[in-house]
Structures are given as structure tokens and as C-alpha cells.
C-alpha positions as CSV (number, residue, x, y, z in Angstrom):
1,M,0.0,0.0,0.0
2,K,2.8,2.3,0.8
3,R,4.5,1.9,-2.5
4,A,1.2,2.5,-4.4
5,R,0.6,5.6,-2.4
6,R,4.1,6.9,-3.2
7,G,3.6,6.3,-6.9
8,F,0.3,8.1,-6.8
9,T,1.8,11.0,-4.9
10,L,4.6,11.3,-7.4
11,I,2.1,11.4,-10.3
12,E,0.1,14.1,-8.5
13,L,3.3,16.2,-7.9
14,L,4.3,15.9,-11.6
15,T,0.8,16.9,-12.6
16,V,1.0,20.0,-10.4
17,I,4.4,20.9,-11.8
18,A,3.0,20.5,-15.4
19,V,0.0,22.7,-14.5
20,I,2.3,25.5,-13.0
21,A,4.6,25.3,-16.1
22,I,1.6,25.7,-18.4
23,L,0.2,28.6,-16.4
24,A,3.7,30.3,-16.2
25,A,4.0,30.0,-20.0
26,I,0.6,31.6,-20.4
27,L,1.0,34.3,-17.7
28,L,4.5,35.5,-18.2
29,P,3.8,37.1,-21.7
30,V,0.8,38.7,-20.4
31,L,2.6,40.1,-17.4
32,S,5.4,41.3,-19.7
33,M,2.9,43.1,-21.9
34,A,1.3,44.7,-19.0
35,G,4.6,45.9,-17.7
36,A,5.5,47.4,-21.1
37,H,2.1,49.1,-21.3
38,A,2.6,50.7,-17.8
39,R,6.1,51.8,-18.7
40,K,4.8,53.4,-21.9
41,N,2.0,55.2,-20.0
42,T,4.5,56.5,-17.5
43,C,6.7,57.8,-20.4
44,M,3.6,59.6,-21.8
45,S,2.9,61.2,-18.5
46,H,6.5,62.4,-18.3
47,I,6.3,64.0,-21.7
48,K,3.2,65.8,-20.9
49,D,4.7,67.2,-17.7
50,I,7.8,68.3,-19.6
51,I,5.8,70.1,-22.3
52,R,3.9,72.0,-19.6
53,G,7.2,73.0,-18.0
54,A,8.5,74.2,-21.3
55,K,5.4,76.3,-21.8
56,M,5.6,77.8,-18.3
57,Y,9.2,78.7,-19.1
58,Y,8.0,80.4,-22.2
59,E,5.3,82.3,-20.2
60,D,8.0,83.6,-17.8
61,Y,10.8,84.3,-20.3
62,G,9.1,84.8,-23.6
63,V,11.2,82.1,-25.3
64,Y,11.4,78.3,-25.2
65,P,14.3,76.8,-23.3
66,D,17.5,75.5,-25.0
67,G,16.9,72.2,-23.5
68,L,14.3,70.3,-21.4
69,Y,16.2,69.0,-18.5
70,G,19.1,71.5,-18.9
71,V,22.2,72.2,-21.0
72,S,25.9,72.6,-21.1
73,V,26.9,75.5,-23.2
74,N,30.4,75.5,-25.1
75,G,31.5,72.6,-22.9
76,G,30.8,74.5,-19.7
77,P,29.2,73.2,-16.6
78,F,25.8,71.6,-16.8
79,E,23.0,74.0,-15.7
80,K,19.5,72.8,-14.9
81,R,18.1,76.2,-15.4
82,L,15.6,75.4,-18.2
83,A,12.3,73.5,-18.3
84,G,13.7,71.3,-15.6
85,L,13.2,74.0,-13.1
86,K,9.5,73.8,-13.9
87,V,9.2,70.1,-13.4
88,P,9.6,69.1,-9.7
89,N,10.8,65.5,-10.3
90,D,14.0,64.9,-12.0
91,D,13.0,61.3,-12.7
92,D,10.4,62.7,-15.1
93,F,13.2,63.4,-17.6
94,T,14.0,59.7,-17.8
95,C,11.8,57.1,-19.7
96,P,11.2,54.0,-17.6
97,N,12.6,51.9,-20.4
98,T,16.0,53.8,-20.4
99,P,18.9,51.3,-19.9
100,P,20.0,51.3,-16.3
101,T,23.5,52.6,-17.1
102,L,21.9,55.9,-18.3
103,R,19.2,56.5,-15.7
104,R,21.4,58.6,-13.5
105,S,24.2,59.5,-15.9
106,M,25.1,63.1,-16.0
107,T,27.6,62.5,-18.8
108,I,27.3,65.3,-21.3
109,K,26.9,64.5,-25.0
110,I,26.4,66.8,-27.9
111,P,23.8,65.3,-30.2
112,V,23.0,66.1,-33.9
113,N,19.8,67.2,-35.5
114,P,17.9,64.4,-37.4
115,G,18.0,64.7,-41.2
116,S,20.5,67.5,-41.4
117,G,23.1,65.8,-39.1
118,T,24.3,69.2,-37.8
119,Q,25.5,69.6,-34.3
120,A,23.1,70.9,-31.6
121,V,23.5,74.6,-31.0
122,N,21.6,77.3,-29.5
123,L,20.2,80.4,-31.4
124,R,23.6,82.1,-30.8
125,G,25.4,79.2,-32.5
126,Q,27.0,77.9,-29.3
127,P,27.3,74.1,-29.1
128,L,24.8,72.5,-26.6
129,G,25.5,69.4,-24.6
130,Y,22.8,67.4,-22.8
131,A,22.9,64.9,-19.9
132,E,22.7,61.2,-20.9
133,R,19.9,60.6,-18.4
134,S,17.4,62.9,-20.2
135,S,15.5,60.7,-22.6
136,Y,13.7,63.6,-24.2
137,D,16.4,65.9,-25.1
138,M,18.2,63.3,-27.0
139,Q,18.6,59.6,-27.5
140,Y,21.2,57.2,-28.9
141,P,20.4,55.7,-32.4
142,N,19.5,52.4,-30.6
143,P,18.4,53.2,-27.0
144,N,18.8,49.5,-26.2
145,V,22.6,49.9,-26.7
146,P,23.6,52.8,-24.6
147,G,26.6,54.8,-25.4
148,V,27.0,53.5,-29.0
149,G,26.8,56.1,-31.9
150,T,26.1,59.7,-31.9
151,P,23.0,60.8,-29.9
152,I,20.2,62.3,-31.9
153,M,18.2,65.4,-30.8
154,H,14.6,65.0,-29.9
155,Y,14.0,68.6,-28.8
156,A,15.3,71.9,-30.3
157,Q,14.1,75.4,-30.5
158,K,15.1,75.5,-34.3
159,W,15.4,72.6,-36.7
160,T,16.2,74.3,-40.1
161,P,19.7,75.6,-40.8
162,A,20.7,79.1,-39.5
163,S,20.6,80.4,-43.1
164,V,16.9,79.6,-43.3
165,A,14.9,82.5,-41.7
166,G,12.0,84.7,-42.1
167,P,8.9,83.7,-44.2
168,A,10.7,80.7,-45.6
169,D,11.2,79.3,-42.2
170,Y,8.5,77.1,-40.7
171,P,6.4,79.1,-38.1
172,G,6.1,76.0,-35.9
173,Q,9.6,76.0,-34.7
174,L,9.9,77.0,-31.1
175,Y,12.3,79.8,-31.6
176,R,9.8,81.9,-33.4
177,K,8.1,84.7,-31.4
178,D,4.7,84.2,-33.0
179,A,2.6,81.4,-31.7
180,A,3.6,77.9,-32.9
181,P,0.9,75.6,-34.2
182,A,-0.5,73.2,-31.6
183,D,0.6,70.2,-33.7
184,T,4.2,71.2,-33.4
185,V,6.2,68.1,-32.2
186,V,8.2,69.1,-29.0
187,T,9.8,65.8,-28.3
188,W,9.5,62.1,-28.6
189,C,10.7,58.8,-27.2
190,M,12.0,55.8,-29.1
191,N,12.7,53.5,-26.0
192,H,9.5,51.6,-26.9
193,A,10.5,50.7,-30.4
194,D,11.8,47.4,-31.7
195,Y,15.3,47.1,-33.2
196,D,17.2,44.4,-35.1
197,S,20.7,43.4,-34.5
198,T,22.0,46.3,-36.6
199,G,20.0,48.9,-34.8
200,K,17.4,49.4,-37.5
201,V,13.8,50.2,-36.2
202,T,11.6,47.2,-37.2
203,G,8.4,48.1,-35.3
204,G,7.0,49.0,-32.0
205,Q,5.9,52.5,-31.0
206,A,7.2,56.0,-30.6
207,V,5.7,58.3,-27.9
208,V,5.3,61.7,-29.5
209,G,4.5,64.9,-27.6
210,Y,2.9,68.0,-29.1
211,L,2.8,71.6,-28.2
212,S,-1.0,71.2,-27.5
213,E,0.1,68.8,-24.5
214,Q,-1.4,65.8,-26.4
215,V,0.9,62.8,-26.2
216,R,0.2,60.0,-28.7
217,T,1.8,56.7,-29.8
218,M,2.6,56.1,-33.4
219,D,4.5,53.6,-35.6
220,A,8.2,54.0,-34.5
221,R,9.3,53.5,-38.2
222,K,7.7,56.9,-39.1
223,M,10.0,58.6,-36.6
224,A,13.2,56.8,-37.5
225,N,15.9,57.7,-39.9
226,W,14.6,61.0,-41.3
227,S,16.1,62.0,-44.7
228,G,15.0,65.6,-44.8
229,T,11.3,65.1,-44.8
230,P,9.1,64.6,-43.0
231,L,10.6,67.0,-40.5
232,P,9.8,66.8,-36.8
233,W,7.1,69.3,-36.8
234,Q,5.3,67.7,-39.9
235,V,5.0,64.2,-38.5
236,K,1.4,63.1,-37.9
237,P,0.3,59.9,-36.2
């Protein structure tokens, strides 16, 4: 009787283990998707708060800031004197999907503008540097591989070359004194995109924030690898 009972108990144990394995196989992808959705929603909330901070800065100073979290001008010290002063939580400038090595990194990088490939400068032509931890001022070409490649700007007062000004310049750029259209893109996040082994965007979503304070998701491939057009302010979901 004891031997038979041991055999039956072993069968029960194996059955329980099998059921647990099946449930885990079903639930883990669901939990992973739920976590990704929560991180994306947090990112969207961050962008909305940052856009509000930039607009408050504009109300106080009559101009949009050179950077969102802060800048280093001409290789000088980092100054968190811009929209960051209007957003109480520093962590709002870091997407939850940011690689751990960058989440607190104050290493200063000088990014380039998408499309033109020109160095990031302010309206006086001075080179601007941004802290790596700021997901919304700039991001590496493949955010999943931190520190590799030249960072790309995701926020700028002015996107067209310095030689383009006046009526020919797009009125949606944030350096203009007249009101920019509500659908002007302020910044976006590519940490929720899918990448292949070469760093090419293959799918997933970009989180895009507009001057109207609307924050939407769109196909990340539309936001990747600009070649002149569409320009940031022309991108539509």
C-alpha cells in the first residue's frame, strides 16, 4: 500500500508541476505586456509634464528653453536652469525603459539634429550638450545599446539651418516669437521601439508629444531615420 501511495503522490506532484509550467507560459507574456504598457503610459505622462514645463518657461521668459532638463553651453558646466526648473521630479526626464546605465548618468553629450546631421547649437550658434539621463532631449540611435553612436536630438528650438529664416522658415519652430501651431512636435521617445541586431527600427511604438500637450503613440518606423522630410513638426500619427 505504501509503494502504491508513493507512486500516486509522485504522479500528483508531476501533474501539479506541469500545470504550473503551463500557467507560467501563459501568464509571463501577459505580465510582460502589462509591464511594457505601464512603462509606456509613464513615459507619456513624463512628456506631458515636460511640455507643460516648457510652456511655463515660455510664459516667464518669452522664449522656449534651449533644452528640457538642462544644457551645457560650449563645454561649460551643466545647468539645470531650463524647463527642468518647472518640473519638480528629475526622474520625469528619464523614460522607464531607459537602460540602467543611463538612468542617473550626467555624462554630457552633444547630439545632432535628425535629417541635417548638424551639431546641436543654441540660437547664438553655441554648441549645446545634454545629460545622458534625459530621454527627451536626445537619445542614442539604438536606445537599447547605450553609449554607442552619436546621440540624436529629440528637442530643439530650431530645426532648419541658420541660413533659413523669415517667411521661408517654418512657423512651428519653437524659436519663433509668433505662436507655434498646436501640432508642433516638441519631443518624442524611441525607447518603446523594436530594433534588429543592426540597430534598425523594425516596429514598436514611438511616444510623441505635441505643443498642445497631447501625447500619442505612433509607428516607430515613421519617426526613425529622417532624410530631410518629414521634418519633426510635420510628423502626424
